[in-house]
N, CA and C of each residue as an Amber inpcrd file, in Angstrom:
protein
   588
  -8.0470000-160.2200000  19.8590000  -7.1780000-160.3670000  18.6990000
  -7.9720000-160.6140000  17.4240000  -8.9250000-161.5300000  17.4890000
  -9.7160000-161.8580000  16.3030000 -11.0350000-161.1160000  16.2390000
 -11.1590000-160.0430000  17.0160000 -12.4550000-159.3630000  17.0600000
 -12.9000000-158.9000000  15.6900000 -11.9800000-158.3510000  14.8930000
 -12.3490000-157.8560000  13.5630000 -12.9090000-158.9580000  12.7010000
 -12.3070000-160.1510000  12.7510000 -12.7720000-161.2510000  11.9060000
 -14.1050000-161.7860000  12.3700000 -14.3560000-161.7610000  13.6950000
 -15.5840000-162.3660000  14.2270000 -16.7870000-161.4470000  14.0940000
 -16.5480000-160.1340000  13.9330000 -17.6560000-159.1890000  14.0140000
 -18.7850000-159.4330000  13.0160000 -18.4840000-159.6950000  11.6940000
 -19.5770000-159.8810000  10.7650000 -20.5040000-161.0250000  11.1410000
 -19.9360000-162.1220000  11.7250000 -20.7630000-163.2670000  12.0880000
 -21.7040000-162.9290000  13.2360000 -21.3540000-161.8860000  14.0110000
 -22.1540000-161.5440000  15.1760000 -23.2170000-160.4870000  14.8600000
 -23.2840000-160.0480000  13.6040000 -24.2420000-159.0110000  13.2460000
 -25.6420000-159.4200000  13.6810000 -26.3570000-158.4840000  14.3070000
 -27.6800000-158.7930000  14.8310000 -28.6960000-157.7450000  14.3810000
 -29.9560000-158.1060000  14.4780000 -31.0210000-157.1600000  14.1630000
 -31.9550000-157.0320000  15.3590000 -32.4400000-155.8320000  15.5190000
 -33.4750000-155.5580000  16.5140000 -34.7780000-155.3730000  15.7550000
 -35.7430000-156.2350000  16.0270000 -37.0600000-156.1340000  15.3900000
 -38.0130000-155.5240000  16.4170000 -38.5790000-154.3690000  16.0780000
 -39.4860000-153.6610000  16.9820000 -40.8590000-153.6050000  16.3330000
 -41.8830000-154.0820000  17.0490000 -43.2540000-154.0440000  16.5210000
 -44.1000000-153.1120000  17.3630000 -44.7280000-152.1590000  16.6990000
 -45.6150000-151.2100000  17.3790000 -46.9670000-151.1950000  16.6680000
 -48.0170000-151.5480000  17.3970000 -49.3740000-151.4020000  16.8620000
 -49.8860000-150.0570000  17.3780000 -50.2740000-149.2000000  16.4420000
 -50.5770000-147.8020000  16.7680000 -52.0780000-147.6090000  16.9600000
 -52.4290000-146.8670000  18.0100000 -53.8530000-146.5840000  18.2840000
 -54.4760000-145.8120000  17.1250000 -55.7560000-146.0530000  16.9070000
 -56.4860000-145.3730000  15.8360000 -56.4100000-143.8600000  16.0270000
 -56.1150000-143.1350000  14.9550000 -56.0460000-141.6820000  15.0080000
 -54.6910000-141.1310000  15.4210000 -53.7580000-142.0260000  15.8000000
 -52.4370000-141.5750000  16.2630000 -51.3320000-141.8160000  15.2220000
 -51.7510000-142.1810000  14.0020000 -50.7660000-142.5530000  12.9840000
 -49.7760000-141.4230000  12.6720000 -50.2840000-140.2050000  12.4860000
 -49.4110000-139.0950000  12.1160000 -48.4120000-138.7790000  13.2400000
 -48.8990000-138.7610000  14.4710000 -48.0180000-138.5050000  15.6180000
 -46.9540000-139.5970000  15.7080000 -47.3630000-140.8450000  15.4450000
 -46.4000000-141.9400000  15.5100000 -45.3520000-141.8160000  14.4100000
 -45.7980000-141.4790000  13.1820000 -44.8600000-141.3210000  12.0520000
 -43.7970000-140.2720000  12.3830000 -44.2090000-139.1620000  13.0040000
 -43.2570000-138.1140000  13.3800000 -42.2800000-138.6300000  14.4320000
 -42.8160000-139.3540000  15.4260000 -41.9750000-139.9410000  16.4680000
 -40.9920000-140.9480000  15.8590000 -41.4910000-141.7560000  14.9170000
 -40.6710000-142.7870000  14.2850000 -39.4910000-142.1670000  13.5350000
 -39.7410000-141.0790000  12.8080000 -38.6510000-140.4060000  12.0930000
 -37.5640000-139.9470000  13.0680000 -37.9880000-139.4360000  14.2330000
 -37.0170000-138.9710000  15.2320000 -36.1750000-140.1120000  15.7820000
 -36.8350000-141.2010000  16.1830000 -36.0800000-142.2920000  16.8190000
 -35.1550000-142.9900000  15.8220000 -35.5840000-143.1260000  14.5660000
 -34.7250000-143.7430000  13.5490000 -33.4950000-142.8690000  13.3130000
 -33.6840000-141.5420000  13.2550000 -32.5570000-140.6280000  13.0620000
 -31.5780000-140.7110000  14.2270000 -32.1050000-140.7810000  15.4540000
 -31.2370000-140.8580000  16.6360000 -30.5010000-142.2020000  16.6750000
 -31.2050000-143.2890000  16.3810000 -30.5760000-144.6170000  16.3810000
 -29.4560000-144.6950000  15.3430000 -29.6520000-144.0200000  14.2070000
 -28.6560000-144.0890000  13.1310000 -27.3240000-143.4630000  13.5280000
 -27.3270000-142.6440000  14.5710000 -26.0870000-142.0100000  15.0320000
 -25.3380000-142.8790000  16.0450000 -25.9300000-143.9970000  16.4490000
 -25.2870000-144.8640000  17.4500000 -24.1500000-145.6620000  16.8220000
 -23.1180000-145.9100000  17.6090000 -22.0070000-146.7440000  17.1550000
 -22.5270000-148.1390000  16.8170000 -22.0850000-148.6570000  15.6760000
 -22.4730000-150.0070000  15.2830000 -23.7750000-150.1100000  14.5260000
 -24.5070000-148.9920000  14.3520000 -25.7740000-149.0200000  13.6140000
 -25.4760000-149.1760000  12.1310000 -26.1130000-150.1720000  11.4880000
 -25.8330000-150.4770000  10.0820000 -26.9850000-150.1440000   9.1400000
 -28.1140000-149.7050000   9.6690000 -29.2480000-149.3780000   8.8070000
 -30.5600000-149.8020000   9.4290000 -31.6500000-149.2910000   8.8440000
 -32.9850000-149.5940000   9.3740000 -33.9830000-149.7010000   8.2350000
 -34.9660000-150.5450000   8.4260000 -36.0860000-150.6900000   7.4910000
 -37.3680000-150.6310000   8.2850000 -38.3980000-150.0240000   7.6840000
 -39.7060000-149.9560000   8.3280000 -40.7210000-150.6210000   7.4050000
 -41.4510000-151.5980000   7.9410000 -42.4840000-152.3070000   7.1790000
 -43.8330000-151.9180000   7.7670000 -44.7090000-151.3670000   6.9310000
 -46.0290000-150.9310000   7.3860000 -47.0720000-151.9590000   6.9690000
 -47.9060000-152.3660000   7.9070000 -48.9850000-153.3140000   7.6230000
 -50.1020000-153.0420000   8.6300000 -51.0630000-153.9590000   8.7250000
 -52.1280000-153.8080000   9.7270000 -52.3030000-155.1210000  10.4740000
 -52.7740000-155.0110000  11.7080000 -53.1060000-156.2020000  12.4920000
 -54.3350000-155.8640000  13.3260000 -55.3540000-156.6790000  13.1840000
 -56.6170000-156.4850000  13.9110000 -57.1630000-155.0630000  13.7270000
 -57.0670000-154.5700000  12.4950000 -57.6580000-153.2730000  12.1710000
 -56.8400000-152.0590000  12.5680000 -55.6720000-152.2630000  13.1770000
 -54.8270000-151.1310000  13.5670000 -53.5160000-151.1640000  12.7800000
 -52.9320000-149.9810000  12.5150000 -51.6530000-149.9480000  11.7970000
 -50.5610000-150.6300000  12.6170000 -49.7670000-151.4610000  11.9410000
 -48.6540000-152.1450000  12.5920000 -47.3630000-151.7150000  11.8980000
 -46.4220000-151.2080000  12.6720000 -45.1180000-150.8010000  12.1550000
 -44.0810000-151.7980000  12.6600000 -43.4100000-152.4650000  11.7290000
 -42.3260000-153.3690000  12.0780000 -41.0290000-152.6920000  11.6630000
 -40.2160000-152.3320000  12.6480000 -38.9510000-151.6370000  12.3970000
 -37.8100000-152.6230000  12.6080000 -36.9410000-152.7360000  11.6200000
 -35.8200000-153.6690000  11.6880000 -34.5320000-152.8560000  11.6600000
 -33.8080000-152.8560000  12.7730000 -32.5600000-152.1170000  12.8890000
 -31.4030000-153.1010000  12.9580000 -30.4010000-152.8900000  12.1250000
 -29.2500000-153.7870000  12.0930000 -28.0740000-153.1540000  12.8470000
 -27.4070000-153.9790000  13.6650000 -26.2370000-153.5210000  14.4250000
 -25.0680000-154.4760000  14.1720000 -23.8530000-153.9390000  14.3140000
 -22.6530000-154.7060000  13.9730000 -22.3210000-155.8000000  14.9820000
 -22.8270000-155.6850000  16.2160000 -22.5640000-156.7260000  17.2160000
 -23.5810000-156.6140000  18.3510000 -23.7670000-157.6900000  19.1150000
 -24.7540000-157.6780000  20.2010000 -24.4920000-156.5910000  21.2480000
 -23.2160000-156.2990000  21.5160000 -22.8970000-155.3000000  22.5430000
 -23.4000000-153.9160000  22.1470000 -23.2130000-153.5580000  20.8750000
 -23.6550000-152.2340000  20.4310000 -25.1760000-152.1500000  20.3790000
 -25.8010000-153.2600000  20.0220000 -27.2680000-153.2950000  20.0670000
 -27.7500000-153.1070000  21.5110000 -27.1080000-153.8030000  22.4480000
 -27.4940000-153.7000000  23.8560000 -27.3010000-152.2740000  24.3630000
 -26.2440000-151.5980000  23.9170000 -26.0050000-150.2100000  24.3170000
 -27.1700000-149.3280000  23.8920000 -27.6690000-149.5300000  22.6540000
 -28.8170000-148.7520000  22.1780000 -30.0770000-149.0990000  22.9730000
 -30.3190000-150.3850000  23.1720000 -31.5190000-150.8060000  23.9030000
 -31.5610000-150.2520000  25.3210000 -30.4040000-150.2000000  25.9690000
 -30.3470000-149.7600000  27.3720000 -30.1390000-148.2560000  27.5270000
 -30.0150000-147.5360000  26.4020000 -29.6840000-146.1130000  26.4890000
 -30.8380000-145.2970000  27.0810000 -30.4700000-144.2420000  27.7940000
 -31.4680000-143.3340000  28.3720000 -32.2870000-142.6740000  27.2600000
 -31.6230000-142.4000000  26.1310000 -32.3230000-141.7710000  24.9930000
 -33.4720000-142.6410000  24.5090000 -33.2010000-143.9440000  24.3210000
 -34.2590000-144.8390000  23.8300000 -35.3740000-144.9720000  24.8630000
 -34.9960000-145.0990000  26.1340000 -36.0220000-145.2190000  27.1820000
 -36.9510000-144.0090000  27.1890000 -36.3580000-142.8180000  27.0460000
 -37.1640000-141.5960000  27.0440000 -38.0900000-141.5430000  25.8270000
 -37.5620000-141.9400000  24.6660000 -38.3730000-141.9290000  23.4420000
 -39.5210000-142.9380000  23.5250000 -39.2580000-144.1040000  24.1100000
 -40.3110000-145.1140000  24.2450000 -41.3930000-144.6170000  25.2060000
 -40.9920000-143.9420000  26.2680000 -41.9760000-143.3490000  27.1970000
 -42.8720000-142.3490000  26.4600000 -42.2680000-141.5370000  25.5870000
 -43.0460000-140.5660000  24.8040000 -44.0670000-141.2760000  23.9070000
 -43.6710000-142.4350000  23.3580000 -44.5310000-143.1380000  22.3970000
 -45.6140000-143.9650000  23.0570000 -45.4610000-144.3200000  24.3240000
 -46.4070000-145.2160000  24.9970000 -47.8780000-144.8450000  24.7730000
 -48.2770000-143.5590000  24.8990000 -49.6930000-143.2240000  24.7040000
 -50.2010000-143.4920000  23.2780000 -49.2690000-143.6250000  22.3170000
 -49.6590000-143.8500000  20.9160000 -49.8220000-145.3370000  20.6000000
 -49.3170000-146.2080000  21.4830000 -49.2340000-147.6350000  21.1810000
 -50.3670000-148.4340000  21.8110000 -50.9090000-149.3730000  21.0280000
 -51.9910000-150.2210000  21.5230000 -51.4640000-151.3500000  22.4040000
 -50.2670000-151.8710000  22.1010000 -49.7370000-153.0310000  22.8250000
 -48.3760000-152.7810000  23.4580000 -47.9430000-151.5540000  23.5480000
 -46.6320000-151.2620000  24.1130000 -45.5090000-151.5370000  23.1280000
 -44.2890000-151.5190000  23.6450000 -43.0660000-151.6770000  22.8480000
 -42.6800000-153.1470000  22.8030000 -42.8010000-153.7900000  21.6420000
 -42.4820000-155.2150000  21.5010000 -41.1890000-155.3610000  20.7180000
 -40.1590000-155.9290000  21.3480000 -38.8570000-156.0720000  20.6950000
 -38.4450000-157.5330000  20.6270000 -37.6250000-157.8200000  19.6200000
 -37.1240000-159.1790000  19.4140000 -35.7530000-159.0430000  18.7710000
 -34.7820000-159.8070000  19.2520000 -33.4420000-159.7750000  18.6730000
 -33.2680000-161.0170000  17.8080000 -32.8200000-160.7890000  16.5600000
 -32.6640000-161.8920000  15.6130000 -31.2780000-161.8650000  15.0080000
 -30.8480000-163.0140000  14.4660000 -29.6220000-163.0270000  13.6840000
 -29.9140000-162.3880000  12.3470000 -28.8780000-161.9950000  11.6160000
 -29.0640000-161.2130000  10.3950000 -29.8960000-161.9300000   9.3430000
 -29.6460000-163.2340000   9.1200000 -30.3800000-163.9020000   8.0570000
 -31.8580000-164.0450000   8.3850000 -32.2280000-164.0690000   9.6810000
 -33.6450000-164.1350000  10.0260000 -34.3530000-162.8350000   9.6720000
 -33.6000000-161.7230000   9.6660000 -34.1960000-160.4290000   9.3630000
 -34.8520000-160.4070000   7.9980000 -34.2960000-161.1570000   7.0370000
 -34.7890000-161.0630000   5.6790000 -36.2750000-161.3480000   5.5790000
 -36.7700000-162.2950000   6.3780000 -38.1750000-162.6950000   6.2500000
 -38.9310000-162.4790000   7.5390000 -38.7220000-161.3220000   8.1710000
 -39.4380000-161.0000000   9.4020000 -40.8870000-160.6920000   9.0580000
 -41.8400000-161.4790000   9.5370000 -43.2360000-161.2070000   9.2550000
 -43.8050000-160.1720000  10.2170000 -44.9590000-159.6490000   9.8760000
 -45.6320000-158.6990000  10.7600000 -46.0060000-159.3670000  12.0710000
 -46.4180000-160.6190000  11.9980000 -46.7880000-161.3780000  13.1980000
 -45.6660000-162.3590000  13.4910000 -45.0210000-162.2230000  14.6450000
 -43.8330000-163.0210000  14.9310000 -44.1260000-164.5160000  14.9810000
 -45.3920000-164.9030000  15.0740000 -45.7020000-166.3290000  15.1510000
 -45.8490000-166.9540000  13.7670000 -45.8800000-166.1350000  12.7260000
 -46.0700000-166.6620000  11.3840000 -44.9530000-166.1730000  10.4770000
 -44.3440000-167.0970000   9.7520000 -43.3310000-166.7350000   8.7590000
 -43.7740000-167.2720000   7.4120000 -43.2900000-166.6740000   6.3230000
 -43.6520000-167.2040000   4.9980000 -43.1390000-168.6320000   4.8540000
 -43.7870000-169.4400000   4.0020000 -43.2970000-170.8040000   3.7790000
 -41.8570000-170.7600000   3.2590000 -41.0910000-171.7930000   3.5880000
 -39.6790000-171.8150000   3.1900000 -39.5180000-171.7400000   1.6750000
 -40.4360000-172.3490000   0.9100000 -40.2760000-172.3230000  -0.5380000
 -40.4390000-170.9120000  -1.0790000 -41.2720000-170.1010000  -0.4280000
 -41.4060000-168.6940000  -0.8320000 -40.1110000-167.9430000  -0.5210000
 -39.5400000-168.2060000   0.6670000 -38.2680000-167.5730000   1.0180000
 -37.1830000-167.9770000   0.0210000 -37.1850000-169.2710000  -0.3590000
 -36.1860000-169.7600000  -1.3070000 -36.3320000-169.0770000  -2.6640000
 -37.5770000-168.8510000  -3.1030000 -37.8150000-168.1840000  -4.4000000
 -37.2400000-166.7660000  -4.4050000 -37.5300000-166.0070000  -3.3390000
 -37.0400000-164.6300000  -3.2640000 -35.5110000-164.6190000  -3.1930000
 -34.9470000-165.5210000  -2.3880000 -33.4900000-165.5980000  -2.2650000
 -32.8540000-165.9350000  -3.6110000 -33.4510000-166.8840000  -4.3450000
 -32.9510000-167.2730000  -5.6690000 -32.9760000-166.0780000  -6.6200000
 -34.0920000-165.3240000  -6.6120000 -34.2180000-164.1690000  -7.5080000
 -33.1900000-163.0830000  -7.2050000 -32.7610000-163.0030000  -5.9560000
 -31.7510000-162.0120000  -5.5770000 -30.3510000-162.5100000  -5.9420000
 -30.0580000-163.7810000  -5.6390000 -28.6900000-164.2820000  -5.7820000
 -28.3220000-164.6180000  -7.2320000 -29.2690000-165.1150000  -8.0270000
 -28.9350000-165.5240000  -9.3920000 -28.3190000-164.3910000 -10.2190000
 -28.9810000-163.2160000 -10.3420000 -28.3570000-162.1670000 -11.1550000
 -27.0040000-161.7090000 -10.6160000 -26.8660000-161.6860000  -9.2880000
 -25.5750000-161.2890000  -8.7150000 -24.4940000-162.3140000  -9.0370000
 -24.8600000-163.6080000  -9.0130000 -23.8920000-164.6660000  -9.3280000
 -23.4080000-164.5700000 -10.7770000 -24.2720000-164.0610000 -11.6610000
 -23.9050000-163.9160000 -13.0700000 -23.1170000-162.6260000 -13.3280000
 -23.5030000-161.5460000 -12.6310000 -22.9130000-160.2320000 -12.9200000
 -21.6280000-159.9400000 -12.1510000 -21.6050000-160.2750000 -10.8700000
 -20.4560000-159.8780000 -10.0300000 -19.1270000-160.4350000 -10.5540000
 -19.0440000-161.7340000 -10.9380000 -17.7550000-162.2150000 -11.4680000
 -17.2950000-161.4270000 -12.6980000 -18.2450000-161.0330000 -13.5490000
 -17.8860000-160.2520000 -14.7440000 -17.3380000-158.8820000 -14.3660000
 -17.9260000-158.2810000 -13.3380000 -17.4760000-156.9550000 -12.9060000
 -16.0600000-157.0000000 -12.3250000 -15.6750000-158.1230000 -11.7340000
 -14.3330000-158.2590000 -11.1610000 -13.2710000-158.5760000 -12.2230000
 -13.6660000-159.0820000 -13.3970000 -12.6930000-159.5550000 -14.3930000
 -11.6310000-158.5190000 -14.7820000 -12.0100000-157.2380000 -15.0260000
 -10.9610000-156.2630000 -15.3890000  -9.8840000-156.1300000 -14.3090000
 -10.2850000-156.1660000 -13.0380000  -9.3060000-156.0570000 -11.9530000
  -8.4220000-157.3020000 -11.8940000  -9.0310000-158.4740000 -12.1090000
  -8.2530000-159.7120000 -12.1030000  -7.2300000-159.7090000 -13.2520000
  -7.6310000-159.1560000 -14.4040000  -6.7190000-159.0900000 -15.5530000
  -5.5800000-158.1050000 -15.2660000  -5.9110000-157.0170000 -14.5740000
  -4.9170000-155.9800000 -14.2650000  -3.9650000-156.4220000 -13.1640000
  -4.4890000-157.1540000 -12.1680000  -3.6850000-157.6500000 -11.0440000
  -3.8420000-159.1710000 -10.9630000  -3.0400000-159.9330000 -11.7170000
  -3.2010000-161.4020000 -11.7700000  -3.1890000-162.0870000 -10.4050000
  -2.5100000-161.4860000  -9.4140000  -2.4830000-162.1070000  -8.0810000
  -3.8870000-162.2170000  -7.5010000  -4.7410000-161.2000000  -7.7790000
  -6.1200000-161.2350000  -7.2960000  -6.9680000-162.2450000  -8.0680000
  -6.5200000-162.6070000  -9.2500000  -7.2690000-163.5490000 -10.0890000
  -6.9910000-165.0020000  -9.7810000  -6.1310000-165.2750000  -8.7900000
  -5.8770000-166.6770000  -8.4290000  -7.1750000-167.2980000  -7.8870000
  -7.2380000-168.6040000  -7.9480000  -8.4840000-169.3200000  -7.6080000
  -9.0560000-168.8960000  -6.2580000  -8.2480000-168.9500000  -5.2130000
  -8.7360000-168.6780000  -3.8590000  -9.1280000-167.2090000  -3.6900000
  -8.2420000-166.2910000  -4.0780000  -8.5160000-164.8640000  -3.8830000
  -9.6980000-164.3780000  -4.7160000  -9.7550000-164.8050000  -5.9710000
 -10.8510000-164.3480000  -6.8310000 -12.2030000-164.8280000  -6.3000000
 -12.2600000-166.0930000  -5.8680000 -13.5220000-166.6100000  -5.3180000
 -13.8850000-165.9400000  -4.0030000 -12.8760000-165.6360000  -3.1870000
 -13.1430000-164.9480000  -1.9180000 -13.7140000-163.5530000  -2.1810000
 -13.1260000-162.8130000  -3.1170000 -13.5970000-161.4580000  -3.4300000
 -15.0020000-161.4730000  -4.0310000 -15.2530000-162.4080000  -4.9370000
 -16.5710000-162.5190000  -5.5730000 -17.6300000-162.8790000  -4.5360000
 -17.3230000-163.8840000  -3.6970000 -18.2820000-164.3240000  -2.6780000
 -18.5620000-163.2130000  -1.6740000 -17.5090000-162.5330000  -1.2310000
 -17.6830000-161.4240000  -0.2840000 -18.5620000-160.3280000  -0.8820000
 -18.3250000-159.9870000  -2.1410000 -19.1290000-158.9570000  -2.8050000
 -20.6060000-159.3500000  -2.8610000 -20.8660000-160.6080000  -3.2410000
 -22.2550000-161.0760000  -3.3490000 -22.9230000-161.0640000  -1.9820000
 -22.2320000-161.5610000  -0.9610000 -22.8160000-161.6060000   0.3810000
 -23.1570000-160.2070000   0.8750000 -22.2320000-159.2590000   0.7300000
 -22.4950000-157.8960000   1.1970000 -23.6490000-157.2440000   0.4350000
 -23.6850000-157.4530000  -0.8830000 -24.7780000-156.8820000  -1.6850000
 -26.1260000-157.4990000  -1.3140000 -26.1330000-158.8130000  -1.0820000
 -27.3790000-159.4920000  -0.7110000 -27.8690000-159.0020000   0.6570000
 -26.9740000-159.0230000   1.6430000 -27.3600000-158.7410000   3.0200000
 -27.7590000-157.2850000   3.2250000 -26.9560000-156.3590000   2.6880000
 -27.1650000-154.9570000   3.0200000 -27.9740000-154.1730000   1.9940000
 -28.1220000-154.6960000   0.7840000 -28.8150000-153.9130000  -0.2360000
 -30.0010000-154.6500000  -0.8520000 -29.7330000-155.7400000  -1.5490000
 -30.7780000-156.3330000  -2.3820000 -31.8240000-157.1460000  -1.6270000
 -31.4330000-157.8580000  -0.5530000 -32.4400000-158.6430000   0.1600000
 -33.4470000-157.7550000   0.8930000 -33.0090000-156.6890000   1.5820000
 -34.0220000-155.7910000   2.1690000 -34.9580000-155.1910000   1.1170000
 -34.4070000-154.8240000  -0.0660000 -35.2540000-154.2870000  -1.1390000
 -36.2300000-155.3470000  -1.6430000 -35.7300000-156.5670000  -1.8250000
 -36.5820000-157.6460000  -2.3580000 -37.6950000-158.0110000  -1.3980000
 -37.4000000-158.0580000  -0.0960000 -38.4480000-158.4360000   0.8560000
 -39.5240000-157.3540000   0.9370000 -39.1230000-156.0750000   0.7380000
 -40.1540000-155.0220000   0.6800000 -40.9690000-155.1500000  -0.6030000
 -40.2840000-155.4290000  -1.7120000 -40.9600000-155.5480000  -3.0070000
 -41.9620000-156.7060000  -3.0130000 -41.5930000-157.8320000  -2.3930000
 -42.4420000-159.0240000  -2.4020000 -43.2640000-159.1770000  -1.1250000
 -43.3120000-158.1170000  -0.3010000 -44.0080000-158.2080000   0.9930000
 -45.4510000-158.6640000   0.8380000 -46.1780000-158.1220000  -0.1460000
 -47.5770000-158.5020000  -0.3630000 -47.7160000-159.9720000  -0.6890000
 -46.8470000-160.4780000  -1.5360000 -46.8700000-161.8900000  -1.9330000
 -46.5640000-162.7870000  -0.7330000 -45.5590000-162.3870000   0.0690000
 -45.2020000-163.1760000   1.2510000 -46.3230000-163.1450000   2.2790000
 -46.9310000-161.9740000   2.5030000 -48.0520000-161.8630000   3.4470000
 -49.2490000-162.6580000   2.9650000 -49.4920000-162.6060000   1.6420000
 -50.6050000-163.3440000   1.0610000 -50.4210000-164.8380000   1.2640000
 -49.1920000-165.3020000   1.1730000 -48.9150000-166.7290000   1.4100000
 -49.2770000-167.1040000   2.8330000 -48.9520000-166.2020000   3.7870000
 -49.2550000-166.5190000   5.1830000 -50.7590000-166.5290000   5.4280000
 -51.4780000-165.5520000   4.8250000 -52.9150000-165.5030000   5.0850000
 -53.6280000-166.6730000   4.4330000 -53.1440000-167.1330000   3.2580000
 -53.7240000-168.3120000   2.6180000 -53.5490000-169.5570000   3.4810000
 -52.3400000-169.6620000   4.1020000 -52.1070000-170.8120000   4.9920000
 -53.0620000-170.7770000   6.1730000 -53.3120000-169.5510000   6.6760000
 -54.2050000-169.3660000   7.8340000 -55.6290000-169.8170000   7.5030000
 -56.0710000-169.4910000   6.2550000 -57.4410000-169.8190000   5.8710000
 -57.6500000-171.3190000   5.7030000 -56.5770000-172.0270000   5.2740000
 -56.7590000-173.4670000   5.0800000 -56.4650000-174.1530000   6.3740000
């Protein structure tokens, strides 16, 4: 009965880390394009991001796939299609197929190395930079509709619509863009911590 209401809270991400053997980068990139395209056709798939970095001198690809609920993610993970594609990729990978399931908000700051995350104050800075402009702009964008339909401008409804808009924009659009934009700064913070 309440499945529709509960679904957004259950949104999950699949974090896949592949360290690619030297000289196999181009073959892996071609394989990656295929698997991302196939995954995007699965029910419940909400989008994917690929973060490229290096670990121990080899290229590291961190792929973050978002799904609408754990069941749909599990369907993709257990699918014959994915198993076959992973078998094809095995010769290209230095450490095999490494997967991790996270809640949606953890996806925002997924580091290349699962044992290290950026300091919380760095995460807070990026989150602040994303949310502040939206908090200023989104209410203004809703004002014409509230003026046209006063029922939507009531305290509860207007705040619900504004908050929903900000959350969706943050989660699905601006936070993934911001974490890619600030990836170097976040990685640099982790390496500085490592050195001290």
